[in-house]
C-alpha beads as a LAMMPS data file, in Angstrom:
LAMMPS data file: protein, C-alpha beads

261 atoms
260 bonds

1 atom types
1 bond types

-500.0 500.0 xlo xhi
-500.0 500.0 ylo yhi
-500.0 500.0 zlo zhi

Masses

1 110.0

Atoms # bond

1 1 1 -0.080 0.334 -0.155
2 1 1 2.944 2.613 0.735
3 1 1 4.588 1.945 -2.395
4 1 1 1.217 2.920 -4.179
5 1 1 0.634 5.563 -2.271
6 1 1 4.310 6.734 -3.424
7 1 1 3.764 6.095 -6.711
8 1 1 0.092 7.758 -7.072
9 1 1 1.551 10.742 -4.959
10 1 1 5.143 11.198 -7.300
11 1 1 2.444 10.888 -10.696
12 1 1 0.241 13.279 -9.976
13 1 1 2.438 16.338 -9.163
14 1 1 3.724 15.415 -12.704
15 1 1 0.267 14.873 -14.295
16 1 1 -1.542 17.657 -12.765
17 1 1 1.147 20.324 -14.375
18 1 1 0.831 19.264 -17.326
19 1 1 -2.864 19.306 -17.451
20 1 1 -2.875 22.553 -16.378
21 1 1 -0.157 23.961 -19.714
22 1 1 -2.505 21.923 -21.718
23 1 1 -5.871 23.577 -20.960
24 1 1 -4.374 27.412 -20.578
25 1 1 -3.478 29.198 -22.716
26 1 1 -0.157 30.981 -22.750
27 1 1 -0.885 34.652 -21.748
28 1 1 -3.401 33.032 -18.932
29 1 1 -0.238 30.551 -17.547
30 1 1 2.094 34.013 -17.701
31 1 1 -0.453 35.839 -14.958
32 1 1 -0.928 32.922 -12.856
33 1 1 2.898 31.517 -12.282
34 1 1 3.353 34.819 -10.161
35 1 1 0.752 33.608 -7.502
36 1 1 1.374 29.712 -7.436
37 1 1 5.589 30.645 -6.879
38 1 1 3.961 32.915 -3.810
39 1 1 1.941 29.663 -2.826
40 1 1 4.840 27.228 -3.303
41 1 1 7.421 29.577 -1.225
42 1 1 4.522 29.502 1.783
43 1 1 3.696 25.255 1.468
44 1 1 7.827 24.857 1.743
45 1 1 8.952 27.098 4.194
46 1 1 6.105 25.534 6.273
47 1 1 6.340 22.485 5.757
48 1 1 10.280 21.776 6.191
49 1 1 10.158 23.741 9.743
50 1 1 6.264 23.154 10.853
51 1 1 6.459 19.614 9.455
52 1 1 9.216 17.231 8.728
53 1 1 11.877 19.621 10.377
54 1 1 10.228 18.653 13.934
55 1 1 9.550 15.121 12.938
56 1 1 13.482 14.448 12.285
57 1 1 14.589 15.680 15.505
58 1 1 11.632 13.479 17.552
59 1 1 13.467 10.434 16.497
60 1 1 15.767 8.791 19.145
61 1 1 17.854 7.603 16.064
62 1 1 18.991 10.423 15.382
63 1 1 21.114 12.959 17.128
64 1 1 20.189 16.753 16.817
65 1 1 23.608 17.731 15.931
66 1 1 24.225 15.396 12.963
67 1 1 20.694 15.971 11.666
68 1 1 22.013 20.029 11.678
69 1 1 25.420 18.733 10.011
70 1 1 22.980 17.349 7.696
71 1 1 20.835 20.051 6.734
72 1 1 24.095 22.565 6.203
73 1 1 25.408 19.816 3.726
74 1 1 21.856 20.048 2.366
75 1 1 21.604 23.308 1.458
76 1 1 25.308 23.400 0.382
77 1 1 24.890 20.638 -2.001
78 1 1 22.096 22.354 -3.650
79 1 1 23.839 24.864 -3.909
80 1 1 26.241 23.446 -5.710
81 1 1 24.059 21.817 -8.100
82 1 1 22.546 24.969 -8.896
83 1 1 25.657 26.467 -9.995
84 1 1 25.907 22.927 -12.494
85 1 1 22.701 24.162 -13.610
86 1 1 21.596 20.880 -13.212
87 1 1 19.384 22.252 -10.164
88 1 1 16.714 24.208 -12.504
89 1 1 13.785 26.095 -11.533
90 1 1 11.649 28.102 -14.094
91 1 1 8.946 30.221 -13.365
92 1 1 9.130 32.950 -15.708
93 1 1 8.071 33.857 -19.435
94 1 1 8.649 36.455 -21.795
95 1 1 7.826 39.848 -20.104
96 1 1 7.018 39.267 -16.859
97 1 1 9.237 41.792 -15.352
98 1 1 12.119 40.133 -14.533
99 1 1 13.951 41.888 -16.389
100 1 1 15.911 39.501 -18.217
101 1 1 17.403 40.426 -22.003
102 1 1 15.285 40.455 -24.588
103 1 1 15.383 36.416 -26.667
104 1 1 16.494 35.552 -23.345
105 1 1 14.159 32.506 -22.796
106 1 1 14.707 31.894 -26.695
107 1 1 18.326 31.214 -25.787
108 1 1 17.843 29.284 -22.727
109 1 1 15.668 26.795 -24.398
110 1 1 17.446 27.119 -27.375
111 1 1 21.374 26.675 -27.208
112 1 1 20.715 25.353 -22.909
113 1 1 16.937 24.087 -23.635
114 1 1 17.733 19.840 -23.447
115 1 1 20.005 20.629 -20.142
116 1 1 16.882 22.632 -18.552
117 1 1 15.202 19.399 -18.886
118 1 1 18.104 17.841 -17.847
119 1 1 18.431 19.419 -14.828
120 1 1 14.147 19.263 -14.595
121 1 1 14.273 15.771 -14.462
122 1 1 16.624 15.593 -11.051
123 1 1 15.292 17.263 -9.942
124 1 1 12.164 15.234 -9.841
125 1 1 13.816 12.419 -9.483
126 1 1 14.854 13.762 -5.880
127 1 1 11.357 15.148 -5.081
128 1 1 10.651 10.926 -5.629
129 1 1 13.150 9.714 -3.219
130 1 1 11.954 12.416 -0.944
131 1 1 8.375 11.755 -0.984
132 1 1 9.628 7.833 -0.589
133 1 1 11.499 8.556 1.986
134 1 1 8.931 10.873 3.522
135 1 1 6.304 8.182 3.342
136 1 1 8.287 5.500 4.641
137 1 1 8.714 7.218 7.773
138 1 1 5.108 8.287 7.732
139 1 1 2.201 8.023 5.970
140 1 1 0.516 11.548 6.944
141 1 1 4.410 13.190 6.550
142 1 1 4.514 11.797 2.901
143 1 1 1.372 13.530 2.459
144 1 1 2.212 16.257 3.639
145 1 1 5.349 16.498 1.890
146 1 1 3.851 15.098 -1.625
147 1 1 1.240 18.071 -1.532
148 1 1 4.367 20.814 -1.167
149 1 1 6.354 18.789 -3.746
150 1 1 3.402 18.916 -6.039
151 1 1 2.454 22.708 -4.860
152 1 1 5.836 24.270 -6.415
153 1 1 6.176 21.370 -9.447
154 1 1 2.942 22.589 -11.215
155 1 1 4.599 26.590 -10.951
156 1 1 7.947 24.741 -11.873
157 1 1 7.113 23.006 -14.988
158 1 1 4.605 24.877 -16.076
159 1 1 7.527 27.850 -15.658
160 1 1 9.115 25.146 -18.141
161 1 1 6.646 25.377 -20.514
162 1 1 6.548 28.525 -20.966
163 1 1 10.194 28.595 -21.556
164 1 1 10.333 25.675 -24.096
165 1 1 7.488 27.337 -26.454
166 1 1 9.496 30.957 -26.357
167 1 1 12.112 28.574 -27.996
168 1 1 9.284 27.532 -30.808
169 1 1 9.143 24.040 -29.349
170 1 1 5.394 22.915 -30.883
171 1 1 2.865 23.230 -27.703
172 1 1 2.555 19.307 -28.090
173 1 1 6.237 18.444 -28.027
174 1 1 6.950 21.431 -25.504
175 1 1 4.085 19.141 -23.459
176 1 1 5.612 16.035 -24.619
177 1 1 9.014 16.774 -22.422
178 1 1 7.210 18.376 -19.139
179 1 1 5.749 14.518 -18.947
180 1 1 9.402 13.199 -19.737
181 1 1 10.774 15.229 -17.229
182 1 1 7.787 14.545 -14.465
183 1 1 7.812 10.740 -15.091
184 1 1 11.478 10.841 -13.220
185 1 1 10.243 11.873 -9.828
186 1 1 8.028 8.444 -10.673
187 1 1 11.161 6.817 -11.669
188 1 1 12.790 8.631 -7.607
189 1 1 10.165 7.146 -5.954
190 1 1 10.632 3.486 -7.076
191 1 1 13.973 4.030 -5.942
192 1 1 13.548 5.545 -3.212
193 1 1 11.211 2.590 -2.540
194 1 1 12.913 -0.248 -2.969
195 1 1 17.137 0.921 -2.051
196 1 1 16.273 3.201 1.048
197 1 1 13.641 1.961 2.607
198 1 1 15.605 -1.215 4.049
199 1 1 17.508 2.009 5.980
200 1 1 14.717 3.294 8.824
201 1 1 18.484 4.647 10.745
202 1 1 18.321 7.050 7.531
203 1 1 15.410 8.282 7.497
204 1 1 15.674 11.152 10.202
205 1 1 18.856 12.691 8.144
206 1 1 16.668 11.574 4.254
207 1 1 13.709 13.959 5.974
208 1 1 16.594 16.641 6.551
209 1 1 18.096 16.653 3.591
210 1 1 14.405 16.894 1.876
211 1 1 13.878 19.714 4.194
212 1 1 17.221 21.239 2.857
213 1 1 16.155 21.028 -0.999
214 1 1 12.647 22.668 0.662
215 1 1 14.085 25.950 2.281
216 1 1 17.002 26.512 -0.616
217 1 1 14.452 26.416 -3.068
218 1 1 12.081 28.553 -1.046
219 1 1 15.047 30.924 0.016
220 1 1 17.628 30.774 -2.791
221 1 1 14.987 30.444 -5.212
222 1 1 11.751 31.255 -4.798
223 1 1 12.028 34.707 -1.979
224 1 1 14.361 36.349 -4.201
225 1 1 11.476 37.181 -6.777
226 1 1 8.802 38.469 -4.710
227 1 1 11.002 41.052 -3.635
228 1 1 10.622 42.804 -6.441
229 1 1 8.383 46.243 -5.714
230 1 1 5.067 46.037 -6.578
231 1 1 1.593 47.967 -5.952
232 1 1 -0.207 48.057 -2.860
233 1 1 -2.573 46.000 -4.205
234 1 1 -0.160 42.935 -5.842
235 1 1 1.885 43.176 -2.444
236 1 1 -1.774 42.102 -0.502
237 1 1 -1.900 39.507 -3.059
238 1 1 0.992 38.251 -2.953
239 1 1 0.789 37.865 1.052
240 1 1 -2.352 36.156 0.628
241 1 1 -0.765 33.398 -1.587
242 1 1 1.670 32.582 1.068
243 1 1 -0.190 32.612 3.737
244 1 1 -2.668 30.499 1.945
245 1 1 0.590 28.129 1.199
246 1 1 1.311 28.229 4.829
247 1 1 -2.267 27.532 6.003
248 1 1 -2.527 24.763 3.788
249 1 1 0.228 23.563 6.057
250 1 1 -1.332 23.923 8.768
251 1 1 -4.807 22.264 7.431
252 1 1 -2.476 19.238 6.505
253 1 1 -0.216 18.713 9.659
254 1 1 -3.576 19.569 12.360
255 1 1 -6.015 16.883 10.666
256 1 1 -2.351 14.382 10.667
257 1 1 -1.754 14.568 14.026
258 1 1 -5.756 14.479 15.175
259 1 1 -5.840 11.166 12.993
260 1 1 -2.580 10.152 14.326
261 1 1 -3.746 10.597 18.088

Bonds

1 1 1 2
2 1 2 3
3 1 3 4
4 1 4 5
5 1 5 6
6 1 6 7
7 1 7 8
8 1 8 9
9 1 9 10
10 1 10 11
11 1 11 12
12 1 12 13
13 1 13 14
14 1 14 15
15 1 15 16
16 1 16 17
17 1 17 18
18 1 18 19
19 1 19 20
20 1 20 21
21 1 21 22
22 1 22 23
23 1 23 24
24 1 24 25
25 1 25 26
26 1 26 27
27 1 27 28
28 1 28 29
29 1 29 30
30 1 30 31
31 1 31 32
32 1 32 33
33 1 33 34
34 1 34 35
35 1 35 36
36 1 36 37
37 1 37 38
38 1 38 39
39 1 39 40
40 1 40 41
41 1 41 42
42 1 42 43
43 1 43 44
44 1 44 45
45 1 45 46
46 1 46 47
47 1 47 48
48 1 48 49
49 1 49 50
50 1 50 51
51 1 51 52
52 1 52 53
53 1 53 54
54 1 54 55
55 1 55 56
56 1 56 57
57 1 57 58
58 1 58 59
59 1 59 60
60 1 60 61
61 1 61 62
62 1 62 63
63 1 63 64
64 1 64 65
65 1 65 66
66 1 66 67
67 1 67 68
68 1 68 69
69 1 69 70
70 1 70 71
71 1 71 72
72 1 72 73
73 1 73 74
74 1 74 75
75 1 75 76
76 1 76 77
77 1 77 78
78 1 78 79
79 1 79 80
80 1 80 81
81 1 81 82
82 1 82 83
83 1 83 84
84 1 84 85
85 1 85 86
86 1 86 87
87 1 87 88
88 1 88 89
89 1 89 90
90 1 90 91
91 1 91 92
92 1 92 93
93 1 93 94
94 1 94 95
95 1 95 96
96 1 96 97
97 1 97 98
98 1 98 99
99 1 99 100
100 1 100 101
101 1 101 102
102 1 102 103
103 1 103 104
104 1 104 105
105 1 105 106
106 1 106 107
107 1 107 108
108 1 108 109
109 1 109 110
110 1 110 111
111 1 111 112
112 1 112 113
113 1 113 114
114 1 114 115
115 1 115 116
116 1 116 117
117 1 117 118
118 1 118 119
119 1 119 120
120 1 120 121
121 1 121 122
122 1 122 123
123 1 123 124
124 1 124 125
125 1 125 126
126 1 126 127
127 1 127 128
128 1 128 129
129 1 129 130
130 1 130 131
131 1 131 132
132 1 132 133
133 1 133 134
134 1 134 135
135 1 135 136
136 1 136 137
137 1 137 138
138 1 138 139
139 1 139 140
140 1 140 141
141 1 141 142
142 1 142 143
143 1 143 144
144 1 144 145
145 1 145 146
146 1 146 147
147 1 147 148
148 1 148 149
149 1 149 150
150 1 150 151
151 1 151 152
152 1 152 153
153 1 153 154
154 1 154 155
155 1 155 156
156 1 156 157
157 1 157 158
158 1 158 159
159 1 159 160
160 1 160 161
161 1 161 162
162 1 162 163
163 1 163 164
164 1 164 165
165 1 165 166
166 1 166 167
167 1 167 168
168 1 168 169
169 1 169 170
170 1 170 171
171 1 171 172
172 1 172 173
173 1 173 174
174 1 174 175
175 1 175 176
176 1 176 177
177 1 177 178
178 1 178 179
179 1 179 180
180 1 180 181
181 1 181 182
182 1 182 183
183 1 183 184
184 1 184 185
185 1 185 186
186 1 186 187
187 1 187 188
188 1 188 189
189 1 189 190
190 1 190 191
191 1 191 192
192 1 192 193
193 1 193 194
194 1 194 195
195 1 195 196
196 1 196 197
197 1 197 198
198 1 198 199
199 1 199 200
200 1 200 201
201 1 201 202
202 1 202 203
203 1 203 204
204 1 204 205
205 1 205 206
206 1 206 207
207 1 207 208
208 1 208 209
209 1 209 210
210 1 210 211
211 1 211 212
212 1 212 213
213 1 213 214
214 1 214 215
215 1 215 216
216 1 216 217
217 1 217 218
218 1 218 219
219 1 219 220
220 1 220 221
221 1 221 222
222 1 222 223
223 1 223 224
224 1 224 225
225 1 225 226
226 1 226 227
227 1 227 228
228 1 228 229
229 1 229 230
230 1 230 231
231 1 231 232
232 1 232 233
233 1 233 234
234 1 234 235
235 1 235 236
236 1 236 237
237 1 237 238
238 1 238 239
239 1 239 240
240 1 240 241
241 1 241 242
242 1 242 243
243 1 243 244
244 1 244 245
245 1 245 246
246 1 246 247
247 1 247 248
248 1 248 249
249 1 249 250
250 1 250 251
251 1 251 252
252 1 252 253
253 1 253 254
254 1 254 255
255 1 255 256
256 1 256 257
257 1 257 258
258 1 258 259
259 1 259 260
260 1 260 261
């Protein structure tokens, strides 16, 4: 049953992003991505700091100092991975106000488009392992972790889709590449279940590694995008979406706690 949960959670994230990208126009996608970024910022930070880290530190199988070392190493690892352009997060499009030079997306998805897709696949594969480790540790933790990853996966995949379209990819081809990239999460879930599963003592460290991924993405990638000067109405909307993400996490935590007890 745990394996089914893992496969379902990893499959749904990629499927939702493809369905949303396929059903909406590029102009509409460009408008909603910024709100999804705010939402996923709240979900990622809330899940890491209010759910996963407390669960890991409550474990009696790991010393707090070792978990903090894991958190530090995780943040540095994802920093280096992004430096190598193997851990990319695309949430932009031409004319989105990010002040990239003209034809920026064409260069990104033309010359380096396949490296973006490879990096996205690695990212999704890591997400699959994280989901597997969370479900193996505790089903309710797996649910919360899946919600956080799916909340971030949707704007990320939609962003990739927009970049590929701007570079001249056909709609069908861009969707196909996104679907193949999303399948890497299912592969990661399988690997996590069969390889990580027997090593139960490692679960607290894997949970902290998952948290480092969430915190890094939120702080290094998403929050800088939210720091631009905006009109009051846009700022209020931004905070509202971020608050909605946090509220979603708190709701999942409370529901899980009630079920657990």
